[in-house]
C-alpha positions in Angstrom: -0.2 0.0 0.1 2.9 2.4 0.8 4.2 1.8 -2.8 0.9 2.3 -4.3 0.2 5.7 -2.4 3.6 7.1 -3.3 3.2 6.2 -7.1 -0.5 7.4 -7.3 0.9 10.6 -5.7 3.7 10.9 -8.5 0.7 10.0 -11.2 -1.4 12.7 -9.9 1.7 15.2 -10.0 2.4 14.0 -13.6 -1.1 14.4 -14.5 -1.1 18.0 -13.1 2.1 19.0 -14.7 1.4 17.4 -18.2 -1.9 19.1 -18.4 -0.4 22.7 -18.0 2.3 21.8 -20.3 -0.3 20.7 -22.9 -2.5 23.6 -22.5 0.6 26.1 -22.7 1.6 24.6 -26.1 -1.9 24.3 -27.6 -2.7 28.0 -26.2 0.6 29.2 -27.9 0.4 27.4 -31.0 -3.3 27.3 -32.0 -5.4 30.0 -33.5 -7.3 31.5 -30.6 -10.7 30.5 -32.4 -9.6 26.8 -32.6 -8.3 26.9 -28.9 -11.6 28.2 -27.9 -13.4 25.1 -29.7 -10.9 22.9 -27.8 -11.9 24.5 -24.5 -15.5 24.3 -25.3 -15.2 20.5 -26.0 -13.3 20.0 -22.9 -15.9 21.8 -20.8 -18.9 19.5 -22.1 -16.6 16.4 -21.8 -15.6 17.4 -18.4 -19.4 17.4 -17.5 -19.9 13.9 -18.9 -17.0 12.6 -17.2 -18.4 13.2 -13.7 -20.8 10.6 -14.7 -18.6 8.2 -16.7 -15.2 8.5 -14.8 -16.0 8.1 -10.9 -18.7 5.9 -10.1 -17.8 2.7 -11.9 -14.2 2.8 -10.8 -15.0 3.2 -7.1 -18.0 0.6 -7.2 -15.9 -2.2 -9.0 -12.7 -1.8 -6.8 -15.1 -1.8 -3.5 -17.0 -4.9 -4.6 -13.9 -6.8 -5.8 -12.0 -5.8 -2.6 -14.9 -7.3 -0.5 -14.9 -10.6 -2.3 -18.7 -10.8 -1.6 -19.7 -11.6 -5.0 -18.0 -13.6 -8.1 -15.2 -11.6 -9.6 -16.5 -12.3 -13.2 -20.0 -11.3 -12.4 -18.9 -8.2 -10.7 -16.8 -6.8 -13.6 -19.1 -8.0 -16.1 -22.1 -6.3 -14.6 -20.3 -3.1 -13.9 -18.8 -3.0 -17.4 -22.5 -3.5 -18.5 -23.9 -0.8 -16.8 -21.0 1.6 -17.5 -21.6 1.0 -21.0 -25.3 1.9 -20.8 -24.2 5.2 -19.2 -21.6 5.6 -22.0 -24.1 4.9 -24.7 -26.3 7.6 -23.4 -23.6 10.3 -23.7 -22.4 8.8 -26.9 -25.8 9.4 -28.3 -25.8 12.9 -26.7 -22.7 14.0 -28.5 -22.9 12.0 -31.9 -26.5 12.5 -32.6 -26.9 15.9 -31.0 -23.9 17.3 -32.7 -25.8 19.5 -34.9 -27.7 20.9 -31.9 -24.4 21.9 -30.2 -23.6 23.8 -33.3 -26.5 25.8 -33.1 -26.6 26.3 -29.4 -23.2 27.4 -29.5 -23.5 29.4 -32.6 -20.6 27.4 -34.4 -21.7 25.0 -37.2 -18.0 23.5 -37.3 -18.8 22.1 -33.8 -20.9 19.4 -35.6 -18.0 17.4 -36.7 -15.8 18.0 -33.5 -18.8 16.6 -31.4 -19.0 13.6 -33.2 -15.5 12.6 -33.0 -15.6 13.6 -29.2 -18.3 11.0 -28.6 -16.0 8.2 -29.2 -13.8 9.8 -26.5 -16.6 9.0 -23.9 -16.8 5.5 -24.9 -12.9 4.7 -24.2 -12.9 6.8 -21.0 -15.6 4.6 -19.8 -13.7 1.6 -20.6 -10.6 2.9 -19.0 -12.4 3.7 -15.8 -13.4 0.3 -15.2 -10.1 -1.1 -16.0 -8.4 1.2 -13.5 -11.3 0.2 -10.9 -10.4 -3.6 -11.6 -6.9 -3.1 -10.6 -7.7 -1.0 -7.9 -10.0 -3.8 -6.4 -7.0 -6.4 -7.1 -4.9 -3.9 -4.8 -2.6 -3.6 -8.0 -2.1 0.2 -6.9 1.1 0.3 -8.9 -0.3 -0.7 -12.1 -3.2 1.8 -11.8 -0.6 4.6 -10.9 1.3 3.3 -14.1 -1.7 3.5 -16.3 -2.5 7.0 -14.8 0.9 8.1 -15.6 1.0 6.8 -18.9 -2.1 8.5 -20.1 -1.2 12.2 -19.6 2.2 11.5 -20.9 0.9 9.8 -24.0 -1.5 12.9 -24.4 1.4 15.0 -25.0 1.4 12.9 -28.4 -1.0 15.7 -29.6 1.8 17.8 -30.2 3.4 16.1 -33.1 0.1 15.5 -34.4 -0.7 19.0 -34.8 2.7 19.9 -36.0 3.0 17.4 -38.6 -0.3 15.8 -39.5 -3.3 18.1 -38.7 -1.7 21.6 -39.5 -4.9 22.3 -41.2 -7.4 21.5 -38.5 -5.6 21.4 -35.3 -8.7 20.7 -33.4 -9.1 17.2 -34.9 -5.5 16.7 -34.2 -6.2 17.3 -30.4 -9.2 14.9 -30.6 -7.3 12.3 -32.3 -4.2 12.6 -30.0 -6.6 12.2 -26.9 -8.3 9.3 -28.3 -5.1 7.6 -29.2 -3.7 8.2 -25.7 -6.6 6.5 -24.0 -6.7 3.4 -26.6 -3.0 2.9 -25.9 -3.6 2.9 -22.1 -6.4 0.6 -22.3 -4.2 -1.7 -24.5 -1.3 -1.5 -21.8 -3.7 -2.1 -19.0 -5.4 -5.3 -20.9 -1.6 -6.5 -21.5 -0.6 -6.1 -17.8 -3.8 -7.9 -16.6 -3.2 -10.8 -19.0 0.5 -11.0 -17.7 -1.1 -11.7 -14.3 -3.7 -14.1 -15.4 -2.8 -16.7 -13.0 -4.2 -14.4 -10.2 -7.5 -14.0 -12.1 -7.7 -18.0 -12.6 -7.3 -18.3 -8.8 -10.1 -15.8 -8.1 -12.4 -17.6 -10.8 -11.5 -20.8 -9.1 -12.8 -19.5 -5.8 -16.0 -18.2 -7.4 -16.4 -21.6 -8.8 -17.0 -23.0 -5.4 -19.6 -20.2 -4.5 -23.4 -20.6 -4.9 -25.4 -19.1 -7.5 -27.1 -16.6 -4.9 -23.5 -14.8 -4.7 -23.9 -13.4 -8.1 -24.4 -9.6 -7.8 -27.8 -8.1 -8.6 -27.5 -5.7 -11.4 -29.9 -3.3 -9.5 -27.3 -3.1 -6.9 -24.5 -2.3 -9.4 -26.5 0.5 -10.9 -27.2 2.0 -7.6 -23.9 1.6 -6.1 -22.3 3.1 -9.2 -24.7 5.9 -9.2 -24.2 6.7 -5.5 -20.5 7.1 -6.1 -21.3 9.3 -9.3 -23.6 11.5 -7.7 -21.3 12.1 -4.7 -18.3 12.9 -7.0 -20.6 15.2 -9.0 -21.2 17.0 -5.7 -17.5 17.5 -5.1 -16.9 18.8 -8.5 -19.5 21.3 -8.4 -18.4 22.6 -5.0 -14.8 22.9 -5.9 -15.8 24.5 -9.3 -19.0 26.2 -9.3 -17.6 29.2 -7.2 -15.5 30.2 -10.5 -18.6 30.4 -12.6 -20.5 32.4 -9.9 -17.3 34.9 -9.7 -17.7 35.3 -13.5 -21.6 35.9 -13.3 -22.0 38.2 -10.3 -18.8 39.9 -9.3 -17.8 43.2 -10.6 -15.4 44.2 -12.4 -14.8 41.3 -14.8 -11.2 41.0 -14.1 -12.0 39.6 -10.8 -12.8 36.2 -12.4 -9.3 36.2 -13.5 -7.7 37.1 -10.1 -10.2 34.3 -8.8 -8.9 31.8 -11.3 -5.3 32.4 -10.3 -6.1 31.8 -6.8 -7.9 28.6 -7.6 -5.2 27.1 -9.5 -3.0 26.9 -6.4 -5.8 26.2 -4.1 -6.6 22.7 -5.8 -2.8 21.4 -5.3 -4.1 19.7 -2.0 -7.1 18.2 -3.4 -5.1 16.6 -6.3 -2.8 15.1 -4.0 -5.4 13.8 -1.6 -7.1 12.1 -4.3 -4.0 9.5 -4.1 -5.0 8.8 -0.7 -9.1 8.2 -1.7 -7.8 5.9 -4.4 -5.9 3.5 -2.0 -8.2 3.8 1.0 -11.3 2.4 -0.7 -10.3 -0.9 -1.9 -7.8 -1.5 1.1 -10.4 -0.7 3.8 -13.1 -2.5 1.9 -11.0 -5.8 1.9 -10.1 -5.7 5.4 -13.8 -5.3 6.5 -14.7 -8.0 3.9 -12.3 -10.3 5.9 -14.0 -9.4 9.3 -10.9 -7.6 10.3 -12.5 -4.4 11.2 -10.3 -3.3 13.9 -7.4 -3.3 11.3 -9.4 -1.4 8.8 -10.1 1.3 11.5 -6.1 1.3 12.4 -5.2 1.6 8.7 -7.7 4.6 8.0 -6.1 6.2 11.0 -2.6 5.8 9.9 -3.4 7.2 6.3 -5.1 10.2 7.7 -2.1 10.8 10.0 0.2 10.6 6.8 -2.2 12.9 4.9 -2.2 15.5 7.8 1.6 15.3 8.1 2.6 15.6 4.4 -0.3 17.3 2.9 -1.8 19.8 5.2 1.7 21.9 5.7 1.5 22.6 1.8 -1.8 24.2 2.4 -0.6 26.0 5.5 2.4 27.4 3.7 0.5 28.5 0.4 -2.3 29.9 2.5 0.1 32.0 4.9 2.3 33.2 1.8 -0.7 33.7 -0.5 0.3 37.3 -1.5 3.8 36.6 -2.4 3.0 33.4 -4.2 0.5 35.1 -6.4 2.6 38.2 -7.1 5.6 35.9 -8.2 3.7 33.9 -10.4 1.3 36.2 -11.9 2.0 40.0 -10.8 1.6 42.4 -8.3 -1.9 43.0 -9.3 -3.1 39.4 -8.4 -2.5 40.6 -4.7 -6.3 41.2 -4.5 -6.7 37.5 -4.8 -4.5 36.6 -1.7 -7.0 36.3 1.0 -9.2 34.2 -1.4 -6.3 31.8 -1.9 -5.6 31.6 1.7 -9.1 30.4 2.1 -9.1 27.8 -0.9 -5.8 26.3 0.1 -7.8 24.8 3.2 -11.1 24.6 1.6 -9.5 21.9 -1.0 -8.2 20.2 1.7 -11.2 19.8 3.7 -13.1 18.5 0.7 -10.2 15.8 0.1 -10.5 14.8 3.7 -14.3 14.5 3.1 -13.7 12.3 0.2 -11.3 10.0 2.0 -13.9 9.8 4.9 -16.8 9.0 2.8 -14.7 6.1 1.1 -14.1 4.8 4.4 -17.8 4.9 5.2 -18.8 3.2 2.0 -16.3 0.3 2.9 -18.1 -0.2 6.0 -21.4 -0.4 4.3 -22.7 3.1 4.9 -23.3 4.7 1.6 -26.6 6.6 2.4 -24.7 9.4 4.3 -22.7 10.1 1.2 -26.0 10.4 -0.7 -27.8 12.6 2.0 -24.5 14.9 2.3 -24.5 15.1 -1.7 -28.1 16.3 -1.6 -27.7 18.9 1.2 -24.6 20.4 -0.3 -26.1 20.8 -3.6 -29.1 22.7 -2.2 -27.1 24.8 0.5 -23.8 25.5 -1.3 -24.7 27.3 -4.7 -27.4 30.0 -2.9 -24.6 30.4 -0.2 -22.0 31.1 -2.7 -24.0 33.6 -4.8 -24.9 35.6 -1.9 -21.3 35.6 -0.5 -20.0 36.6 -3.9 -22.7 39.4 -4.3 -22.0 41.0 -0.7 -18.3 40.4 -0.1 -16.8 39.6 -3.8 -14.0 37.0 -4.3 -13.1 37.0 -0.6 -16.7 36.4 0.8 -16.9 33.3 -1.7 -13.7 31.9 -0.5 -14.5 32.3 3.1 -18.1 30.6 2.3 -16.0 27.8 0.4 -13.9 26.9 3.1 -16.7 27.4 5.7 -19.0 24.8 3.6 -16.0 22.4 3.1 -15.0 22.5 6.9 -18.5 21.8 8.1 -18.9 19.0 5.4 -15.8 17.4 7.0 -16.7 17.9 10.5 -20.1 16.2 9.9 -18.4 13.3 8.1 -15.7 12.9 11.0 -18.5 12.7 13.4 -20.4 10.0 11.1 -17.4 8.0 10.8 -16.7 8.2 14.7 -20.2 6.9 15.1 -20.3 4.2 12.2 -16.7 3.2 12.1 -14.8 4.3 15.3 -12.1 6.7 16.4 -9.7 7.5 13.3 -8.2 10.5 14.5 -5.1 9.7 16.5 -3.6 11.8 19.3 -0.6 12.4 17.0 -2.8 13.6 14.2 -4.2 16.3 16.4 -0.6 17.1 17.4 0.3 17.6 13.5 -3.0 19.6 13.2 -1.7 21.8 16.0 1.7 22.0 14.5 0.4 23.3 11.3 -1.3 25.9 13.0 2.0 27.2 14.4 3.5 26.5 10.9 1.0 28.9 9.5 1.6 31.6 12.0 5.4 31.5 11.5 5.2 31.4 7.9 2.7 34.4 7.8 5.0 36.3 10.0 8.1 35.4 8.2 6.8 36.5 4.7 5.0 39.5 6.4 8.5 40.9 7.6 11.0 39.4 5.2 8.9 38.4 2.1 10.1 41.6 0.3 13.6 40.0 0.3 12.5 37.6 -2.4 11.8 40.3 -4.7 14.4 40.9 -7.2 13.3 44.0 -9.1 15.9 43.9 -12.1 16.6 40.3 -11.6 13.1 39.2 -13.1 10.3 37.2 -12.1 12.0 33.8 -12.9 14.5 34.3 -10.1 11.8 35.4 -7.8 10.0 32.1 -8.4 13.1 30.3 -7.8 13.8 32.1 -4.5 10.2 31.6 -3.5 10.4 27.6 -4.4 13.8 27.4 -2.5 11.9 29.1 0.6 9.3 26.6 0.4 11.5 23.6 0.1 13.3 24.7 3.2 10.2 25.4 5.3 8.7 21.9 4.3 11.7 20.1 5.1 12.5 21.9 8.6 8.9 21.1 9.4 9.4 17.4 8.6 12.6 17.3 10.5 10.8 18.7 13.7 8.0 16.2 13.3 10.5 13.2 12.9 12.7 14.6 15.7 9.7 14.8 18.1 8.8 11.2 16.9 5.3 12.3 16.0 5.8 10.1 13.1 8.5 7.6 12.5 10.0 5.7 9.7 8.7 2.6 11.2 5.2 3.7 10.9 5.6 4.7 7.3 7.2 1.5 6.6 4.1 -0.4 8.3 1.7 1.2 5.8 3.4 -1.4 3.3 1.9 -4.3 5.1 
């Protein structure tokens, strides 16, 4: 598990960096109109991927780990339901392509959306493949596939330069399509290489009664429950940007808020690696009747998340003004209070996701459904009111308040349903991060100007800031390890 967690963290970082690299290339080489078309298609697909990319992966991983139903039956019925969902969105994109052109006032979108329809199909297949590997505890394989995909997407670049010069949008779509297909082929090859393990699972299934076949209705509701929950998460983490664009004046505030959001989401991207690991690991332990060990493993993973991820939020939050000024320019200082809040808001949401995966592993998915409904009903009007009355700082405060409350309520539910997952050492780490925030805040308030370089240029300023961050992070970890709040042996124990 330790190796899988590390590899998934690396995978998320690669996905994050390669995405920025790709869009940097597209934005600087494609005509603005063509780049706008790519952005439109990606926006539509991102919405559809909410239904396609999350539910099936978590559902199949959870059920394979629990070993309650026959392996082949779980995979087959999950894949069948996934194809029903995929077929719906394929029809929306392929048959409804002319309607997209009319609504968005661009007749050229017709053929682009017809090609995009196939992206939904292959993405749906890739999602199930990742879930199967998660369920089999092959976290290294899942991380490999998740790393291979964003790197292979960079194949878009030579396609645009050499093959689709006259129509770069098609080059982008074909490049994305080939990247997913290659990832699926690699995943199938890796599964075939481990076919002996699959035969053992099927042999165990052969000894089971027919009653242990998973009901298709359960697959559908289980998958949709996960999908609905992650739709809520996506909306809470992204709808604020749309609200700022719609109601906050002047219009430039949307740009400032977007800049803050880009750094605020770092913690959530990193914590996704924990939620990927914790669901199948805890589900397997619960399925084997080892509930105490499942609680212990959850507590250990939360301790690691607080030790290594929370300080990133604390440092970014405390030095938000210097970070935005160094990366974008002094004018972005107006978004510093927003970034100070968003850095923690995304951490709170990431922990909420992890805890809900634990609850699901213990057979308590109804709470996630209720939390999703309440969040969607409450969050949007609260965000609108906060943005109208207090601008981008107000909506950021509303965001951190809502996600903090969601995390607190989920912790209480986990304590009631599962047990105590917050160790004394985790509370010590939390207190250490409060102290870290104060120290960094004071340090950048009085000495932050020393990082400015004037004539030396923005590049040197960014390097100086990165060096300061690295020094602070290492010093913080040295203090924790020296105080034995966390030890090397504890980290090694995660591998068991």
